[in-house]
Structure formats: structure tokens, C-alpha cells
C-alpha positions as CSV (number, residue, x, y, z in Angstrom):
1,M,82.6,103.9,152.9
2,K,83.3,103.5,149.1
3,I,81.7,106.9,148.5
4,A,84.0,108.6,151.0
5,I,87.1,107.0,149.5
6,R,86.0,107.9,145.9
7,T,85.2,111.4,147.0
8,L,88.6,111.8,148.6
9,A,90.3,110.4,145.5
10,V,88.5,112.8,143.2
11,A,89.3,115.7,145.5
12,L,93.0,114.8,145.5
13,A,93.0,114.4,141.7
14,L,91.4,117.8,141.2
15,T,93.8,119.4,143.7
16,G,96.7,117.9,141.9
17,A,95.4,119.1,138.5
18,V,94.9,122.6,139.7
19,A,98.3,122.7,141.4
20,S,100.1,121.5,138.3
21,A,98.2,124.0,136.1
22,H,99.1,126.8,138.5
23,T,102.8,125.7,138.4
24,R,102.9,125.8,134.7
25,T,101.4,129.3,134.4
26,A,103.4,130.8,137.3
27,D,106.1,133.2,136.4
28,V,109.5,131.6,137.0
29,K,112.1,134.2,138.1
30,P,115.7,133.3,138.0
31,T,117.2,133.0,141.5
32,R,120.4,134.6,142.5
33,T,123.2,132.2,143.0
34,T,125.3,132.7,146.1
35,S,129.0,132.0,146.4
36,I,130.2,129.1,148.5
37,I,133.1,131.2,149.7
38,P,132.1,132.9,153.0
39,V,132.3,136.7,153.1
40,P,134.5,137.7,156.1
41,A,132.7,139.9,158.7
42,C,135.9,141.1,160.3
43,P,137.9,144.2,159.2
44,P,140.7,143.1,156.8
45,D,143.2,145.5,158.4
46,D,142.9,144.2,162.0
47,P,144.8,140.9,162.4
48,N,143.2,140.2,165.8
49,A,139.6,141.1,164.9
50,C,138.4,137.5,164.3
51,G,140.7,135.9,166.8
52,L,143.0,134.6,164.0
């Protein structure tokens, strides 16, 4: 039982080390920021288009 737990701990440690190394070397691309203001989907010249 001790061997199984130690093997699991070593596997998790190796997985974490590989994942953190991969994260450091990955290309980080800037993300586009979106506006909080919603874009209307209704035509602006029709007053009854959205039920307003």
C-alpha cells in the first residue's frame, strides 16, 4: 500500500512539474477585451423593432 501511495505522489509531482514547465514556455497571446456595454441588435431607425 505504501508503494502505491508513493507512486501516486511521484506521478502527481512529475505531472505538476511538466505542466508548470509547459505553462512557462507557452506563448501568451493578449486577449481582446470586450465592452460591457451591449451592442444593440435592433435597427436604430425603427422605434418598435425591439419592443421599446
